[in-house]
MMTF fields as JSON, N, C-alpha, C and O atoms, coordinates in Angstrom:
{
  "mmtfVersion": "1.0.0",
  "mmtfProducer": "UNKNOWN",
  "numBonds": 447,
  "numAtoms": 448,
  "numGroups": 112,
  "numChains": 1,
  "numModels": 1,
  "chainsPerModel": [1],
  "groupsPerChain": [112],
  "chainIdList": ["A"],
  "bondAtomList": [4, 2, 8, 6, 12, 10, 16, 14, 20, 18, 24, 22, 28, 26, 32, 30, 36, 34, 40, 38, 44, 42, 48, 46, 52, 50, 56, 54, 60, 58, 64, 62, 68, 66, 72, 70, 76, 74, 80, 78, 84, 82, 88, 86, 92, 90, 96, 94, 100, 98, 104, 102, 108, 106, 112, 110, 116, 114, 120, 118, 124, 122, 128, 126, 132, 130, 136, 134, 140, 138, 144, 142, 148, 146, 152, 150, 156, 154, 160, 158, 164, 162, 168, 166, 172, 170, 176, 174, 180, 178, 184, 182, 188, 186, 192, 190, 196, 194, 200, 198, 204, 202, 208, 206, 212, 210, 216, 214, 220, 218, 224, 222, 228, 226, 232, 230, 236, 234, 240, 238, 244, 242, 248, 246, 252, 250, 256, 254, 260, 258, 264, 262, 268, 266, 272, 270, 276, 274, 280, 278, 284, 282, 288, 286, 292, 290, 296, 294, 300, 298, 304, 302, 308, 306, 312, 310, 316, 314, 320, 318, 324, 322, 328, 326, 332, 330, 336, 334, 340, 338, 344, 342, 348, 346, 352, 350, 356, 354, 360, 358, 364, 362, 368, 366, 372, 370, 376, 374, 380, 378, 384, 382, 388, 386, 392, 390, 396, 394, 400, 398, 404, 402, 408, 406, 412, 410, 416, 414, 420, 418, 424, 422, 428, 426, 432, 430, 436, 434, 440, 438, 444, 442],
  "bondOrderList": [1, 1, 1, 1, 1, 1, 1, 1, 1, 1, 1, 1, 1, 1, 1, 1, 1, 1, 1, 1, 1, 1, 1, 1, 1, 1, 1, 1, 1, 1, 1, 1, 1, 1, 1, 1, 1, 1, 1, 1, 1, 1, 1, 1, 1, 1, 1, 1, 1, 1, 1, 1, 1, 1, 1, 1, 1, 1, 1, 1, 1, 1, 1, 1, 1, 1, 1, 1, 1, 1, 1, 1, 1, 1, 1, 1, 1, 1, 1, 1, 1, 1, 1, 1, 1, 1, 1, 1, 1, 1, 1, 1, 1, 1, 1, 1, 1, 1, 1, 1, 1, 1, 1, 1, 1, 1, 1, 1, 1, 1, 1],
  "groupList": [{"groupName": "MET", "atomNameList": ["N", "CA", "C", "O"], "elementList": ["N", "C", "C", "O"], "formalChargeList": [0, 0, 0, 0], "bondAtomList": [1, 0, 2, 1, 3, 2], "bondOrderList": [1, 1, 2], "singleLetterCode": "M", "chemCompType": "L-PEPTIDE LINKING"}, {"groupName": "ALA", "atomNameList": ["N", "CA", "C", "O"], "elementList": ["N", "C", "C", "O"], "formalChargeList": [0, 0, 0, 0], "bondAtomList": [1, 0, 2, 1, 3, 2], "bondOrderList": [1, 1, 2], "singleLetterCode": "A", "chemCompType": "L-PEPTIDE LINKING"}, {"groupName": "THR", "atomNameList": ["N", "CA", "C", "O"], "elementList": ["N", "C", "C", "O"], "formalChargeList": [0, 0, 0, 0], "bondAtomList": [1, 0, 2, 1, 3, 2], "bondOrderList": [1, 1, 2], "singleLetterCode": "T", "chemCompType": "L-PEPTIDE LINKING"}, {"groupName": "LYS", "atomNameList": ["N", "CA", "C", "O"], "elementList": ["N", "C", "C", "O"], "formalChargeList": [0, 0, 0, 0], "bondAtomList": [1, 0, 2, 1, 3, 2], "bondOrderList": [1, 1, 2], "singleLetterCode": "K", "chemCompType": "L-PEPTIDE LINKING"}, {"groupName": "PHE", "atomNameList": ["N", "CA", "C", "O"], "elementList": ["N", "C", "C", "O"], "formalChargeList": [0, 0, 0, 0], "bondAtomList": [1, 0, 2, 1, 3, 2], "bondOrderList": [1, 1, 2], "singleLetterCode": "F", "chemCompType": "L-PEPTIDE LINKING"}, {"groupName": "LEU", "atomNameList": ["N", "CA", "C", "O"], "elementList": ["N", "C", "C", "O"], "formalChargeList": [0, 0, 0, 0], "bondAtomList": [1, 0, 2, 1, 3, 2], "bondOrderList": [1, 1, 2], "singleLetterCode": "L", "chemCompType": "L-PEPTIDE LINKING"}, {"groupName": "ASP", "atomNameList": ["N", "CA", "C", "O"], "elementList": ["N", "C", "C", "O"], "formalChargeList": [0, 0, 0, 0], "bondAtomList": [1, 0, 2, 1, 3, 2], "bondOrderList": [1, 1, 2], "singleLetterCode": "D", "chemCompType": "L-PEPTIDE LINKING"}, {"groupName": "GLY", "atomNameList": ["N", "CA", "C", "O"], "elementList": ["N", "C", "C", "O"], "formalChargeList": [0, 0, 0, 0], "bondAtomList": [1, 0, 2, 1, 3, 2], "bondOrderList": [1, 1, 2], "singleLetterCode": "G", "chemCompType": "PEPTIDE LINKING"}, {"groupName": "VAL", "atomNameList": ["N", "CA", "C", "O"], "elementList": ["N", "C", "C", "O"], "formalChargeList": [0, 0, 0, 0], "bondAtomList": [1, 0, 2, 1, 3, 2], "bondOrderList": [1, 1, 2], "singleLetterCode": "V", "chemCompType": "L-PEPTIDE LINKING"}, {"groupName": "SER", "atomNameList": ["N", "CA", "C", "O"], "elementList": ["N", "C", "C", "O"], "formalChargeList": [0, 0, 0, 0], "bondAtomList": [1, 0, 2, 1, 3, 2], "bondOrderList": [1, 1, 2], "singleLetterCode": "S", "chemCompType": "L-PEPTIDE LINKING"}, {"groupName": "ARG", "atomNameList": ["N", "CA", "C", "O"], "elementList": ["N", "C", "C", "O"], "formalChargeList": [0, 0, 0, 0], "bondAtomList": [1, 0, 2, 1, 3, 2], "bondOrderList": [1, 1, 2], "singleLetterCode": "R", "chemCompType": "L-PEPTIDE LINKING"}, {"groupName": "GLU", "atomNameList": ["N", "CA", "C", "O"], "elementList": ["N", "C", "C", "O"], "formalChargeList": [0, 0, 0, 0], "bondAtomList": [1, 0, 2, 1, 3, 2], "bondOrderList": [1, 1, 2], "singleLetterCode": "E", "chemCompType": "L-PEPTIDE LINKING"}, {"groupName": "ILE", "atomNameList": ["N", "CA", "C", "O"], "elementList": ["N", "C", "C", "O"], "formalChargeList": [0, 0, 0, 0], "bondAtomList": [1, 0, 2, 1, 3, 2], "bondOrderList": [1, 1, 2], "singleLetterCode": "I", "chemCompType": "L-PEPTIDE LINKING"}, {"groupName": "PRO", "atomNameList": ["N", "CA", "C", "O"], "elementList": ["N", "C", "C", "O"], "formalChargeList": [0, 0, 0, 0], "bondAtomList": [1, 0, 2, 1, 3, 2], "bondOrderList": [1, 1, 2], "singleLetterCode": "P", "chemCompType": "L-PEPTIDE LINKING"}, {"groupName": "HIS", "atomNameList": ["N", "CA", "C", "O"], "elementList": ["N", "C", "C", "O"], "formalChargeList": [0, 0, 0, 0], "bondAtomList": [1, 0, 2, 1, 3, 2], "bondOrderList": [1, 1, 2], "singleLetterCode": "H", "chemCompType": "L-PEPTIDE LINKING"}, {"groupName": "TYR", "atomNameList": ["N", "CA", "C", "O"], "elementList": ["N", "C", "C", "O"], "formalChargeList": [0, 0, 0, 0], "bondAtomList": [1, 0, 2, 1, 3, 2], "bondOrderList": [1, 1, 2], "singleLetterCode": "Y", "chemCompType": "L-PEPTIDE LINKING"}, {"groupName": "GLN", "atomNameList": ["N", "CA", "C", "O"], "elementList": ["N", "C", "C", "O"], "formalChargeList": [0, 0, 0, 0], "bondAtomList": [1, 0, 2, 1, 3, 2], "bondOrderList": [1, 1, 2], "singleLetterCode": "Q", "chemCompType": "L-PEPTIDE LINKING"}, {"groupName": "ASN", "atomNameList": ["N", "CA", "C", "O"], "elementList": ["N", "C", "C", "O"], "formalChargeList": [0, 0, 0, 0], "bondAtomList": [1, 0, 2, 1, 3, 2], "bondOrderList": [1, 1, 2], "singleLetterCode": "N", "chemCompType": "L-PEPTIDE LINKING"}],
  "groupTypeList": [0, 1, 2, 1, 3, 4, 2, 5, 6, 3, 3, 7, 8, 7, 5, 5, 5, 3, 9, 6, 7, 0, 10, 1, 1, 0, 10, 11, 10, 1, 11, 10, 12, 1, 1, 10, 1, 10, 1, 12, 1, 13, 8, 7, 6, 1, 1, 9, 6, 13, 14, 13, 7, 11, 15, 10, 6, 9, 12, 2, 8, 1, 6, 2, 2, 2, 7, 7, 1, 10, 7, 6, 10, 1, 1, 1, 9, 1, 2, 1, 1, 1, 13, 14, 1, 10, 5, 8, 11, 15, 16, 13, 6, 10, 17, 7, 16, 1, 14, 14, 2, 0, 15, 10, 1, 1, 8, 11, 2, 7, 13, 1],
  "groupIdList": [1, 2, 3, 4, 5, 6, 7, 8, 9, 10, 11, 12, 13, 14, 15, 16, 17, 18, 19, 20, 21, 22, 23, 24, 25, 26, 27, 28, 29, 30, 31, 32, 33, 34, 35, 36, 37, 38, 39, 40, 41, 42, 43, 44, 45, 46, 47, 48, 49, 50, 51, 52, 53, 54, 55, 56, 57, 58, 59, 60, 61, 62, 63, 64, 65, 66, 67, 68, 69, 70, 71, 72, 73, 74, 75, 76, 77, 78, 79, 80, 81, 82, 83, 84, 85, 86, 87, 88, 89, 90, 91, 92, 93, 94, 95, 96, 97, 98, 99, 100, 101, 102, 103, 104, 105, 106, 107, 108, 109, 110, 111, 112],
  "secStructList": [7, 7, 7, 7, 7, 7, 7, 7, 7, 2, 2, 2, 2, 2, 2, 2, 2, 6, 1, 2, 2, 2, 2, 2, 2, 2, 2, 2, 2, 2, 2, 2, 2, 2, 2, 2, 2, 2, 2, 2, 7, 7, 7, 7, 7, 6, 6, 6, 7, 1, 1, 6, 6, 2, 2, 2, 2, 6, 3, 3, 3, 3, 3, 3, 3, 3, 3, 6, 6, 6, 6, 7, 3, 3, 3, 3, 3, 3, 3, 3, 7, 1, 6, 6, 2, 2, 2, 2, 2, 2, 1, 7, 7, 6, 6, 1, 7, 7, 7, 7, 2, 2, 2, 2, 2, 2, 2, 2, 6, 7, 7, 7],
  "xCoordList": [-33.662, -32.635, -31.38, -31.002, -30.743, -29.535, -28.341, -28.275, -27.41, -26.182, -25.043, -24.86, -24.286, -23.139, -21.917, -21.771, -21.051, -19.823, -18.662, -18.754, -17.592, -16.405, -15.207, -14.982, -14.454, -13.225, -12.077, -12.058, -11.143, -9.999, -9.056, -8.662, -8.707, -7.753, -6.4, -6.125, -5.568, -4.285, -3.383, -2.677, -3.407, -2.588, -3.085, -2.284, -4.388, -4.97, -4.623, -4.316, -4.669, -4.283, -2.808, -2.426, -1.986, -0.564, -0.326, 0.517, -1.069, -0.957, -1.419, -0.826, -2.466, -2.953, -1.899, -1.672, -1.259, -0.261, 0.986, 1.759, 1.185, 2.351, 1.964, 2.82, 0.724, 0.208, 0.727, 1.209, 0.609, 0.994, 0.143, 0.638, -1.117, -1.998, -1.545, -1.552, -1.154, -0.671, 0.656, 0.895, 1.504, 2.794, 2.564, 3.241, 1.623, 1.302, 0.758, 1.093, -0.075, -0.626, 0.476, 0.491, 1.381, 2.494, 3.395, 3.847, 3.65, 4.5, 3.833, 4.498, 2.53, 1.81, 1.932, 2.138, 1.807, 1.941, 3.357, 3.54, 4.355, 5.75, 6.031, 6.786, 5.436, 5.615, 5.033, 5.624, 3.874, 3.278, 4.165, 4.34, 4.72, 5.621, 6.865, 7.293, 7.441, 8.643, 8.378, 9.201, 7.233, 6.902, 6.767, 7.251, 6.11, 5.96, 7.316, 7.603, 8.142, 9.471, 10.311, 11.01, 10.239, 10.985, 10.485, 11.267, 9.173, 8.586, 9.005, 9.136, 9.215, 9.542, 11.012, 11.424, 11.798, 13.218, 13.956, 13.726, 14.836, 15.62, 16.642, 17.293, 16.764, 17.739, 18.573, 18.058, 19.857, 20.74, 20.983, 20.686, 21.527, 21.889, 23.157, 24.149, 23.126, 24.263, 25.53, 26.636, 25.384, 26.544, 27.312, 28.52, 26.616, 27.288, 27.2, 27.913, 26.346, 26.156, 26.907, 26.652, 27.822, 28.582, 27.743, 28.179, 26.56, 25.708, 24.231, 23.428, 23.867, 22.464, 21.555, 21.822, 20.5, 19.543, 19.945, 19.169, 21.13, 21.578, 20.665, 20.317, 20.28, 19.379, 18.049, 17.591, 17.442, 16.155, 16.255, 15.388, 17.312, 17.476, 17.829, 17.757, 18.207, 18.566, 17.371, 17.518, 16.199, 15.011, 14.502, 14.162, 14.455, 14.042, 12.976, 12.745, 12.336, 11.307, 11.704, 12.169, 11.517, 11.778, 10.624, 10.007, 10.338, 9.305, 9.8, 10.746, 9.135, 9.549, 8.372, 7.369, 8.501, 7.523, 8.154, 7.586, 9.31, 9.967, 10.117, 11.125, 9.127, 9.156, 8.553, 8.203, 8.437, 7.887, 8.929, 10.019, 8.593, 9.521, 9.965, 11.093, 9.079, 9.424, 9.7, 9.862, 9.755, 10.048, 8.962, 9.241, 7.718, 6.638, 5.501, 4.372, 5.792, 4.728, 5.262, 6.463, 4.36, 4.731, 5.073, 4.477, 6.035, 6.439, 7.061, 7.516, 7.077, 7.738, 8.305, 7.832, 9.326, 9.944, 10.351, 10.669, 10.333, 10.876, 12.103, 12.032, 13.229, 14.498, 15.266, 15.296, 15.885, 16.825, 18.222, 18.628, 18.952, 20.233, 21.458, 22.583, 21.268, 22.419, 23.291, 22.769, 24.596, 25.485, 25.148, 25.408, 24.587, 24.265, 22.774, 22.297, 22.045, 20.603, 20.275, 19.315, 21.046, 20.785, 20.896, 20.114, 21.867, 22.04, 20.863, 20.362, 20.421, 19.274, 18.041, 17.273, 17.86, 16.669, 16.671, 15.643, 17.803, 17.814, 18.591, 18.271, 19.598, 20.421, 19.727, 19.261, 19.656, 19.033, 19.795, 21.024, 19.041, 19.649, 20.008, 20.006, 20.313, 20.689, 19.595, 19.875, 18.358, 17.228, 16.883, 15.911, 17.677, 17.448, 16.391, 15.924, 16.004, 14.964, 15.53, 16.222, 15.233, 15.583, 14.504, 13.348, 14.856, 13.896, 12.895, 11.724, 13.316, 12.425, 11.644, 10.441, 12.322, 11.674, 10.912, 9.735, 11.544, 10.882, 9.731, 8.663, 9.949, 8.894, 7.687, 6.551, 7.948, 6.858, 6.124, 4.897, 6.846, 6.209, 5.279, 4.178, 5.708, 4.858, 3.603, 2.511, 3.749, 2.607, 1.674, 0.458, 2.219, 1.406, 0.658, -0.36, 1.129, 0.422, -0.734, -1.534, -0.847, -1.998, -1.842, -0.872, -2.806, -2.702, -2.988, -2.577, -3.666, -4.03, -3.785, -4.051],
  "yCoordList": [71.556, 70.544, 71.189, 72.291, 70.501, 71.016, 70.898, 70.002, 71.814, 71.804, 71.29, 71.727, 70.363, 69.825, 70.682, 71.217, 70.803, 71.565, 70.723, 70.077, 70.737, 69.97, 70.904, 71.67, 70.834, 71.61, 70.629, 69.875, 70.646, 69.746, 70.176, 71.34, 69.241, 69.488, 68.972, 67.776, 69.849, 69.446, 68.756, 67.805, 69.227, 68.597, 67.172, 66.256, 66.994, 65.664, 64.717, 63.549, 65.203, 64.382, 64.015, 62.883, 64.958, 64.685, 63.596, 62.72, 63.65, 62.612, 61.26, 60.227, 61.27, 60.033, 59.415, 58.206, 60.247, 59.75, 59.203, 58.463, 59.559, 59.097, 58.06, 57.619, 57.678, 56.803, 55.365, 54.937, 54.642, 53.229, 52.424, 51.49, 52.773, 52.078, 52.249, 51.292, 53.464, 53.713, 52.994, 52.431, 53.016, 52.314, 50.817, 50.196, 50.244, 48.821, 48.517, 47.49, 49.402, 49.199, 49.265, 48.464, 50.208, 50.311, 49.078, 48.564, 48.615, 47.43, 46.186, 45.365, 46.05, 44.89, 44.848, 43.784, 45.988, 46.064, 45.688, 44.934, 46.204, 45.884, 44.401, 43.797, 43.806, 42.372, 41.537, 40.533, 41.949, 41.227, 41.326, 40.347, 42.504, 42.68, 41.814, 41.139, 41.829, 41.034, 39.542, 38.822, 39.076, 37.654, 37.263, 36.209, 38.11, 37.813, 37.867, 37.024, 38.829, 38.945, 37.702, 37.192, 37.224, 36.004, 34.811, 33.949, 34.769, 33.649, 33.636, 32.566, 34.809, 34.863, 35.182, 35.277, 35.348, 35.679, 34.534, 33.365, 34.869, 33.816, 33.234, 33.965, 31.937, 31.242, 30.361, 29.461, 30.633, 29.873, 28.453, 28.104, 27.65, 26.269, 26.279, 26.906, 25.587, 25.571, 25.023, 25.333, 24.215, 23.645, 24.686, 24.555, 25.715, 26.704, 28.14, 29.013, 28.394, 29.749, 29.888, 29.124, 30.843, 30.996, 31.515, 31.435, 32.039, 32.563, 32.257, 33.178, 30.965, 30.629, 31.053, 30.734, 31.763, 32.194, 33.423, 33.89, 33.963, 35.128, 36.33, 37.042, 36.555, 37.664, 37.479, 38.387, 36.325, 36.035, 36.22, 36.839, 35.683, 35.738, 37.134, 37.379, 38.045, 39.401, 40.347, 41.509, 39.871, 40.729, 40.944, 39.99, 42.205, 42.559, 43.648, 44.289, 43.838, 44.878, 45.775, 45.298, 47.065, 48.037, 49.03, 49.313, 49.554, 50.584, 51.71, 51.549, 52.849, 54.036, 54.995, 54.883, 55.923, 57.013, 58.326, 59.397, 58.243, 59.446, 59.356, 59.794, 58.795, 58.666, 59.871, 60.861, 59.774, 60.866, 61.92, 61.907, 62.828, 63.877, 64.771, 65.262, 64.981, 65.85, 65.076, 65.672, 63.747, 62.945, 62.996, 62.896, 63.154, 63.353, 62.349, 62.637, 61.161, 60.172, 58.754, 58.522, 57.814, 56.406, 55.927, 56.366, 55.027, 54.454, 53.091, 52.795, 52.271, 50.973, 50.667, 51.182, 49.82, 49.456, 47.998, 47.428, 47.412, 46.073, 46.272, 46.923, 45.71, 45.962, 44.669, 43.805, 44.545, 43.452, 44.04, 44.914, 43.568, 44.174, 43.4, 43.785, 42.335, 41.573, 42.489, 43.377, 42.289, 43.15, 43.167, 44.156, 42.103, 42.012, 42.261, 41.929, 42.837, 43.053, 43.9, 43.607, 44.925, 45.782, 44.989, 45.188, 44.095, 43.271, 42.322, 42.15, 41.708, 40.801, 41.57, 41.078, 42.758, 43.543, 44.047, 43.982, 44.543, 45.265, 44.618, 44.86, 43.807, 43.277, 42.099, 41.18, 42.117, 40.998, 39.695, 39.679, 38.607, 37.295, 36.689, 37.388, 35.392, 34.728, 34.799, 34.732, 34.933, 35.004, 36.442, 36.681, 37.392, 38.79, 39.477, 40.559, 38.861, 39.422, 39.813, 39.024, 41.021, 41.435, 40.877, 40.76, 40.536, 39.906, 40.897, 40.552, 42.103, 43.116, 42.524, 42.753, 41.769, 41.036, 41.949, 41.706, 42.978, 43.853, 44.624, 44.774, 45.104, 45.823, 44.917, 45.298, 43.713, 42.771, 42.423, 42.322, 42.241, 41.904, 43.019, 42.753, 44.255, 45.397, 45.465, 45.711, 45.252, 45.3, 44.129, 44.31, 42.941, 41.734, 41.644, 40.957, 42.307, 42.261, 43.244, 43.196, 44.119, 45.022, 46.261, 46.4, 47.157, 48.464, 48.468, 49.403, 47.476, 47.555, 46.299, 46.246],
  "zCoordList": [11.931, 12.051, 12.625, 12.226, 13.556, 14.204, 13.268, 12.428, 13.431, 12.633, 13.496, 14.632, 12.946, 13.677, 13.378, 12.279, 14.359, 14.177, 14.682, 15.727, 13.945, 14.315, 14.342, 13.405, 15.405, 15.515, 15.72, 16.693, 14.814, 14.885, 16.001, 16.085, 16.839, 17.908, 17.416, 17.512, 16.898, 16.314, 17.329, 16.993, 18.546, 19.573, 19.831, 20.017, 19.842, 20.039, 18.901, 19.139, 17.677, 16.524, 16.63, 16.335, 17.044, 17.223, 18.256, 18.06, 19.353, 20.382, 19.843, 20.154, 19.044, 18.437, 17.516, 17.55, 16.697, 15.75, 16.443, 15.833, 17.699, 18.446, 19.508, 20.274, 19.56, 20.616, 20.499, 19.451, 21.608, 21.621, 20.649, 20.018, 20.524, 19.589, 18.145, 17.371, 17.786, 16.434, 16.218, 15.15, 17.22, 17.128, 16.914, 16.094, 17.639, 17.494, 16.102, 15.511, 15.583, 14.239, 13.179, 12.244, 13.325, 12.382, 12.463, 11.439, 13.67, 13.858, 13.264, 12.631, 13.468, 12.928, 11.404, 10.82, 10.78, 9.311, 8.891, 7.935, 9.592, 9.267, 9.489, 8.726, 10.521, 10.785, 9.646, 9.247, 9.121, 7.985, 6.749, 6.024, 6.513, 5.374, 5.555, 4.618, 6.744, 7.008, 6.843, 6.278, 7.333, 7.207, 5.739, 5.327, 4.953, 3.522, 2.828, 1.978, 3.17, 2.568, 2.866, 1.99, 4.094, 4.447, 3.641, 3.24, 3.408, 2.67, 1.2, 0.607, 0.609, -0.826, -1.086, -2.242, -0.043, -0.212, -0.904, -0.593, -1.838, -2.484, -1.505, -0.759, -1.523, -0.686, -1.598, -2.262, -1.62, -2.496, -2.013, -0.87, -2.906, -2.59, -1.749, -2.12, -0.62, 0.299, -0.357, 0.087, -1.403, -2.085, -2.889, -3.087, -3.351, -4.197, -3.689, -4.184, -2.721, -2.199, -0.873, 0.057, -0.77, 0.47, 1.645, 2.793, 1.375, 2.443, 2.175, 2.026, 2.111, 1.838, 3.001, 4.159, 2.678, 3.696, 4.484, 5.318, 4.249, 5.024, 4.793, 5.736, 3.536, 3.224, 3.961, 4.655, 3.812, 4.464, 5.974, 6.59, 6.561, 8.012, 8.536, 9.74, 7.643, 8.07, 8.106, 8.484, 7.721, 7.685, 9.107, 9.807, 9.523, 10.878, 10.846, 9.821, 11.992, 12.145, 13.308, 14.344, 13.128, 14.194, 14.229, 13.203, 15.415, 15.524, 16.423, 17.193, 16.302, 17.046, 17.207, 16.502, 18.126, 18.227, 17.774, 17.984, 17.163, 16.647, 15.134, 14.581, 14.471, 13.019, 12.336, 12.978, 11.039, 10.252, 9.959, 10.53, 9.075, 8.64, 9.793, 9.803, 10.765, 11.896, 13.179, 14.244, 13.081, 14.267, 15.317, 16.512, 14.876, 15.834, 15.709, 16.106, 15.156, 15.022, 15.085, 14.947, 15.296, 15.343, 13.936, 12.952, 13.86, 12.581, 12.83, 13.935, 11.8, 11.875, 10.504, 9.491, 10.485, 9.208, 9.219, 10.263, 8.045, 7.824, 6.947, 5.905, 7.373, 6.7, 6.494, 7.37, 5.329, 5.073, 5.247, 4.482, 6.243, 6.595, 6.117, 6.432, 5.375, 4.875, 4.018, 3.345, 4.032, 3.243, 1.748, 1.062, 1.26, -0.165, -0.459, -1.544, 0.494, 0.337, -0.891, -1.604, -1.139, -2.303, -3.599, -4.529, -3.651, -4.853, -5.03, -6.141, -3.939, -4.016, -4.483, -5.31, -3.96, -4.283, -5.731, -6.405, -6.21, -7.49, -8.631, -9.794, -8.338, -9.424, -10.11, -9.436, -11.443, -12.165, -11.923, -11.865, -11.785, -11.599, -12.962, -13.975, -12.981, -14.243, -15.292, -16.488, -14.856, -15.787, -16.173, -16.89, -15.697, -16.031, -15.184, -15.538, -14.065, -13.212, -11.847, -11.203, -11.419, -10.052, -9.122, -9.528, -7.906, -6.998, -6.406, -6.25, -6.076, -5.467, -4.298, -4.173, -3.448, -2.361, -1.406, -1.139, -0.895, 0.075, -0.58, 0.014, -1.787, -2.509, -2.731, -2.448, -3.241, -3.501, -2.218, -2.217, -1.139, 0.144, 0.588, 1.07, 0.433, 0.828, -0.041, 0.47, -1.335, -2.246, -1.987, -1.936, -1.825, -1.695, -0.36, -0.281, 0.669, 1.959, 2.003, 2.938, 1.04, 0.971, 1.831, 2.576, 1.718, 2.386, 3.868, 4.555, 4.392, 5.822, 6.587, 7.788]
}
């Protein structure tokens, strides 16, 4: 029986991690997270909230080929950029619950 041999081409793997295909896959995942986050984002009542929907509408997606710890791979992110995004994400509401919108969206969309 023949023996198979595999030699890892590190440069080739590096090119793969920075490829347009990998960038597209990362962006697609970030788009799914952003869509779910927009769907579950809290939106205040326009009668009493000075910025209803601002948090939801501030959710954006960005991608790059200079991501990773060494800036050598494709990456994408979904971000809520509203000035009060941190409060929406972490501060407990009247019921004592923090929304954790972005976290929940990432978990609920699954790993792939």
